[in-house]
N, C-alpha and C positions, 0 to 999 in steps of 0.2 A: 504494500500500500504506500502511495506516495506521501511524503512529508509535505504538509501545506502550511504556508504562512497565512496568518489571519486575513481573511478577505472581508470585503464590505458586508457580504451576507452573513458571515460568521459573527461580525461585530453586531449586526442587527439582532442576531439570535442572542448574543451575550447581553446586550442591553435589555432586550425583552425579558431575559431570564432574571434580571435584577428586580423585576416587578413581582417575582414569585412571593407568595405570602406563606405564613405558617399553615394556613388552612389548606392550600393546595399541595402542601407537603405532608398531608395526612396527620397533622398534629392534633392530639387529644390531651388537653391539660387536665381535664377533670371529668370523671364519670361517676356513676353511683358507687363503683367499687374501687376506683383508682383516681389519684390526683398527683400532680407534680407542680412544683413552683415554676415561675417564669421570670426571667431577668433579661430585659432588653437594654443593650448597651449602646450609648453614643459616646465616642471617644475622639479626641484630637491630640495628636502626638507630634512633638517637634524633636527630631533626632540630630544630634551633633556627631558627625562621623569621625571627627578628630579626637574628641574626648570620650566618645562612646557613652555620653550622658544624654538623657532625654527628659523633657517636661511633658506633662499631660493633664488634660481635663477629662472627667468621666461623669456621665449621668447614667444611672441605672433606674429604670422603671421596674420596680419589683412587685410582682403580684403574689399575694399569699393565697394560694389555692387550697391550703390545708384547712382542716377544721379547727386548728389551734390558734390561739392568740400568741403572737411573737413579741417578746420584750427585749430581744437582742438579736444580732446577726453577727456573722463572722466573715472575714475576708482572708484569702490566701495571698501572701507576698512571696512567691516562689523564689525570686532572685535573692532574697535574704539568706537562702541556704548556702550560697557560695561566699562564705565568710569564715575566717578562722574561728574556731570554737563554736560553730553552729552545730545543730543536732546532726546534720549531714556529715560534718567533719568528725564529730564524735563517733558516729557509726562506722566511718572508715577505719578509725583506730581500733574499734572493739570487735568487728566482725572477723571471723576466722579467715575468710578468703575474700578480701575486697575486690571489687571490680577493678581491673587493671587501669581503666581510664581515670580512676581517682588517684592513682599512685604515680610517684616520680622517684627516680634514683637519687638519694641524698648521700650515697657513698661514692665509690670510685668504680671505674669500669672493671677493675680487677676484683674489687670487693664491694659488690652492689648492696646497698641498704635502701629499702623502699619505704617511703613515707607519704603522707597525705599531701596531694597537690593543693587542696583547699587551705591547709594550715600555712602554706607558704605564699599565699596571695598577698600582694602589696595593696595599699589603700586605693591605688588607681586601677587595680585589677579585680577587685571584689565585685560582687553584684549586690545591689540593694534597690529597694523601693521605699521612698520616704513620703509620708502623707503630710501635706501642707494644711489642708482643711478637709473636713468631712461634715456634711449636713444632711438632715432628713427633712424634706419639705421646707427647706430654707432655715431650719433651726440647727445650730451647731451641736455636734454629738461628742460625748465622752468616749474615748477608746483607749485600749492598751495594746501595744505591739508585743507579742510573745514569739520571738523567733520569726517563723514564716506565717504566723497567724495573727490577725487583728481581731480582738474581742471588742465588740461595739455595744454599748448600752444605748437603747433607743430613747429618743425624746418622747415619742408617743408609741405605745404598743400597736402593732399591725393586726387589725382584726381579720378574721377569715373573709376572703373575697376582696379585701382592699388592695389598692395599688398605691405605692408611695414612691417618691423620688429620692434617690441618694445621689448627692453631688460631691465630687472629690476633686481636689487639685493635688497633684503628686509629681515627684520627679524620681528618676532612677538612674542607675549605672549598669551597663551590660557587662557581666563578668567575662573574664577570659574563659573560653569554652572548656569545660570539664565534662559535663554530662548534658547532652541534648541541646540546651540553649547556650548562647554565648557568642563571643566575637572571635574572629581570626582563628578558625579551627585548623586542624592539621592539613586540610586541603586548601586552606587560604580563603575560605568563604568569610566575608566581612561580618555579617550579622545573621545569626540564626535565632529568631525571636519567638521562642516557644515559652508559654507560661510566663509572660513578661509583664502583665498588667495586674493591678489589684482585682482579684476575681472572687466574687461572692461564693461562699461555701454552699453546698447543697443541704437542704432540709427535706426530709421525707418521713414516712411513717415510722422510721427507726430513730428520728430526731436529727440533730445536726451532725454533719460529717466534716468537722473542722480539723483535718489531720495535718500534723506537721509534715513538711516535705523533707523526707529522709533520703530517698534515692529513686523511688520507682514511680508508682502509678497515680492516676488522677480521677477525679469525679467532678462533674460540673452541671450547672443549671441550664436547661434549654432556653433559648431566646433568640432574638434578632439582634444583629450587630450592624452598627453604622460607624465606620472608622475612617478617620483622615490622618494620614501620615505625611509629615513634611520632612524631606531629606534632600541631600545634595543631588543636584540635577543629573549627575552622571550615574547614579545608582538605579538599578532595576529592582523592583519589588515583586516578589512572588508570594502567594499564600492563599489564605481563606478568602472567599467572597468574590463578588463580581465588581470589576473596576468600572466606575461610573463616568469618569472623565477621560476616556481613551484618547480623544483627539487633542487633549492638552498634554498627554503623557508620552505617547510614542512607545519606545522601548519594546517593540515587537507586538504590542497590543493593537496597533493600527498601522495601515499602510501610509498614513499621512506623515510627512516629514515635520517633526516638531523641533523648533529652535527656541527653547525657553530663554527669556531675557533675565529672569531672576536666577540667583545661584541655587535656589531650592525649588523643587516641585512638590506639590501637595497631592498625594494619591488618595482617592476617595473610594472606599470599598463598602459594599452592602453584602451582608451574609444572612440570609433568612433561615431561621430555625436550625441553629447549631448550638453546641454547648462549649465552644472554644473558638478562639481566633488566633491564628499563627501566621507569621510572615518571616521571610528572609530577604536579604538585600545584598547586592554586590555590584560593583561597577564593571565587572567583566563577565556578566551572565550572557550566554546565548539563550535566545528564547524561540523555541519551536512550538508549533501547534499541530494537532492532528485530530480530525473529527472522527469520533466513533460512530459507525452506522447505527442509526436509531438510538444514539446515546450521547454522552457529553462531549464537549470539546476538551481534548487533553492538552495541557501545557507542560512543556519540559524546560527547565532552567538549569544550566550547567556552565561551568567556567570555561571560557575559550582558551585559557592558558594551559590546559591539560595536554599531555602528549597526544599525538594523532590517533593512536590506537584506542585511547580512552574516549576521544571525541567520536570515533567511529562506533564505539559501543553505545553511546548515547543516541546515535542515529538508529542503530540496529534494534534497540529495545522498543522503539516507538510503535511499530506495528504490532509487536507482541503485547505491549501494554493495552492497545486497543482490543486485541483478541481476548485478553484476560478480563478486561472490564465487561465485555459481553458474556464471557463464561460465568463470571460471578453473578451477574445480573440474572442470568438464566437459572443458575443453581439456587440462589437465595431469594432475590427480589430485585426489581429494576432499580438501578441507581437513580435517585430522584432529582439530583441537581444538574445544572447545565454545563458544569465544568469540573475538572479535576486536575491537580498539578503534581508533577513529580519534580522535586527540587533538590539540587545538590546543597546539602547543609546538614547540620547535626553531626553526630558522631557514630552513626551506624544506620539505624532506621527507626523511625517513630511516626505513628499515625496521628494526624490532626484533622481539623475540619476541612473537608474538600481538598486535602492535600496530604503529602507525606514529605518529610525531610529524610534524605538518604545520603550515606557516604557515596561519592561518585566516581572514585578512581579504581574500582575493582575490575575484575574480569566480567565478561557477559554473564557467566553462570552466577558469579557472586552478586552482581548488580541486579539482574533480573530474576533468576531462578531462586535465589536465596532471600533477597531483600525486597524488591518491588512486589514479588508474588505474595509475600507475607504482609507487607504494609498495606497493599491494596485490599487484601482480605480483611484487614482491620476496619476498612470503611464500613463493612456490614457489622462485624462483631467488635464492637465497642463504640464506633462512632454513630452508626444509625440505630443499632440495638445497644443502648448505652448502659451496660451493667457497671456497677461500681468496681473499678479496676483494683482499688486498694483492698477490698474485702473478698472479691470473687474474681481474682486475676485469671484463673484458669478458664473462666467462661469466654473471655475474649482471646487470650493467648492460645488456649487449646483449640477453640473452634476455628480461629484463623489458621492455625497450623493444619487442621483437618482439611479445610477446603483448599489451602495452598498445595498440600501434597497431592490431593485429588486432581487439581488443575494441572500441575506439572506432569503427572502421569498421563493424563489425557491429551494435553496440548503437544507433548513431545513423544507421543506414541511409545511410552516406556513399557506398557503392557505388563506391569508388575501385578501379580495376583493379590498382593497386599501392599498398596502404595504407602501405607503408614508403618511399615516394618521398623523404620528408624525410631519412631516414637515408642513402639512396643519394646524394642531392645533397651532404650533408655529407661523406660518405666521399670522393666523387669530388673535391671541392674540396681535401680533405686530401691525396689521392694525387697530385695535380698541383701541390701547393704547394711541394714540396722540403723540407718540414719533418716529414714523417711519421715516426713511430717505430713499431716493430712492436708487436703486441698482447701480446708477452711482456714489455713494459716494466713494471717495478715501479710500483705505483700512485702513489707519491710522487716518481717520478723522471722525469716528463715534463719536457721542456725549458721549456714554459710551460703555464699553467693551461688554456687552451682546448684544447690537444692531448688532454688526458685525456678530455674529453667526446666529441670527435670519434672517438677510438680506441675507448674503452670502450663508450659508448652506441651510437654510430652505426655504426662498422665492426663492432662486436660484433653489432648487429642485422642488418646486411647478411650477416655470416657465416652466420646462421641462415636468413634469407630466400633467399640464394643457394644454400644447401645444398638447399633445396626445389627449386630449379631443377635441381640436379645429380642428385638422387635421386628426385625426384617429390614433389609436395606431399602426397599421401596418405601416402607413406612417412615424410615429415617429421613429420606429425601422429602417426603411430604411434610414431616414435622418441621424440618428446617425452613421450608417455605411458609408454613403456617406460623411459625415463631416470628418470622419477619413481618408477616401481615398483622399479627396481634401486638407485637412489641416494638416495631419500628418507631423511632422518635420517643421512646419511653425508657424507663430504667428498670429492666427485669432483674429478678433474682433467680437463683438456681431452681427453686420450686416452680417458678413460672414456666421455665422451659420444660420441666418434667411434666407439668400438667398439660402442656401442649402435646407432648409425646404420648401421654396417656389418652388424650381425646382422639388423636389420630389412630393409635394402634388398638384401642379398646382394652389395653392391659393395665394392671397396677404396677407402677414403677418406682414408688417411693422407696422401696427396699434397695433399689439400685443406687439411688442418690445417697441414701444413708451410708451404705457399706463402702461404696467406692470413693465418694467425695468427702465424707465426714469422719471416716476412720482410716486406719492403715491396715485393715483386714485384707488378707490376700486370698486369691483363688488357687486352689490346688486340688485337682481330681486325679484319681488313679484308676486304671483298668486292671482288674485282677485276671489271673490266668483262666481262660474259658474252660468249662467242663461240659462236654457234650454240646447240648443246645443252650446251656445256661450262660448268660452274660452277667457279670457282677462288677459294679463300679463302687468306688469309695470316695466320699468327700473328706479331704484332709484339712484344707484351709477353712477359715471361719466364714468367708464370703461365699454364699450360694450362687449358682447360676443354672439356667436351663442348659441342657446338654445335647449336642449333636454327636452322634456315634455312627461310625461306619464299621460294619461287620463283614469280614471275608469268610466265606464258608470253605469247607474242605474240598468242594468241587471248584474252587477259585471264583465263584460268583460273589457279588457283593450286594449289600443292602444297607441303606441309610435309615437310621432311627432318630427320632426326636423325642426327648424327655422334657416336658415343660416343668418349670419350677412352680410349686403350688402357690407361692406368694404372688405370682403374676396373675392368677385368676383368668388364665386364657393361654392362647398359643400364638406364636408368630406364623405367618403364612409359610408353608413348606410342602414339598412333595414327598418328604421322608415319611416312613411308617411311624404313626403317632403311638406313643406309649403312655401309660398313666403318669400323673404328676409325681414329682419327687419333692416331698416336704423337707426343708433344709435341716430340721432337727435330726432326721435319720441319717446316720453315717453311711450306711450301705444301701444299695439299690440293685435289684436283680430282675431280669426278665428272661423269658424263653424265646429264643429265635426259632425260625421254621426248620432249620437244618443244623447239622453238625458245624460248630464254629471252629475256624482255624486261628483267626486273629481279631482283635478289637482295637479301634483307634478312636479316642475322644477328640473332638474338635479337629477334624482332619485339615480344615482350611486355615487354622491358626489364628482365628479372630478373637479367641478368648484369652485373656491375659493371665494364663496359668503360669505360676512362678516356677513350676517344675514339670516341664513338658516331657521329660524323659520317662515319666511313669504314666504317660497318656496312652501308651501302646502295650499290648500284651498278646502273646500267642501261645499255642499249645507246644 
């Protein structure tokens, strides 16, 4: 597919898209059984690219859709984490295996000693956000800054259904890039502005989620954003939202030649119905666009100073990204916005509203198959279906990993019988390591850094893949689509997904959520030596499962059997011979086959995460 630079027609589509409202993006703020808060932001930012300091004004129209009277609110000031002695810095010192991006060698090349990068930031390198004034409906508010969180006592409590105005004047400094956001990263990107503004914390039926920023994940309030950013005229801005003043800006957004007289340009973006606003800026960005058939306009921003082979990769990934956007839309649900941006910035890959920041200098496989494939998957699992990443990180990381692996297997004709085998291997090594923590672990509280990935990404992926084994793959595909239809633009919890799966399959599945997500119970079934026509199985692990069994007879014919789990109160669709339920409390289960049995294999396709597969086979 040919790379296209934005045409007049695409600009018209872009401008029309800016008229999109929360309503035509299927937003439901409040029903009889569900509610969520709404925060509409209007911000104006002036950035000094020499000092990396900025000033800003912010108005938030905050609607209390809850049944509760609110006498306080909380803001996040994420940039404050990038300071010596912050909670983030303290965690780097205390965790067993810190993320290498937080570390620097403070010894010698011959005798390396690694210490916290944050602890060694100078005053002009740290990050901060400072509040100059904060008002509620014009009345000054009392507040206290505690690290990365602002605790605000309200002038007047907010009644259910009321909308109030919060007005803030603030300034900030962009830190040297250490994790995700910051300035002048290793690839030379000037500004990666993620989690850069004072951001209201989420309040829901569990109360406030005013978490300190330690290292990892986020949670935000849905709303509309109107953002103006003033910056040096040579810088190109990429990020969330639809650019409103394309003919004043140029920079690849329009074919018109723009020669600004002022030293700064003011970029005006509108982002309808998002829960975050992210941008990046650099004076050396190349800006390409590509229209996805029956889909959004893709924007690609990458530095022209890279080696030619890296520049070629950025051209090469573009039609693949278009194909991937269509694949995910077909698999989960149609991408609802009119544009999406892939931006060189950040320190690896991280999903944001209508865009992702990625490291840009890797190989094609690293850039597309490992990074873009995963971050684009997050557009559905966390951005559009916005679970609380801090509490339920496996719901977005694991689900994104699931569709990422599925997409790569299909798009590149890998024909793997189990495309998720990498996730299974990682989970099984975890489950037998003696170090496993349950998937209910808060994102920042894993005992060491590697555990987070194994639990959130890989066990989370196996959760979904194995659920297909339990309820049937066709039912899982239907459940994923139904999950998007019911919970897009909302904040679902694990039980919300399981209830969707139950409604689609007609099965009881709470046992599966409890055992696999809320405990570290393991699956271990064994096939005993067959005796004549008798097949006997044993449950060794605490976690029960329905069982697929293949029997080979002495005449070398085979027969598949299916043993439902009693707690399921039903069966998955299958062509196998159906046997009576197995209640989990019974350790052994036997049945009579039709002929003399030579061998027995439990789960021959390998989709059950059995921690000891060696005992799944037995023969005479």
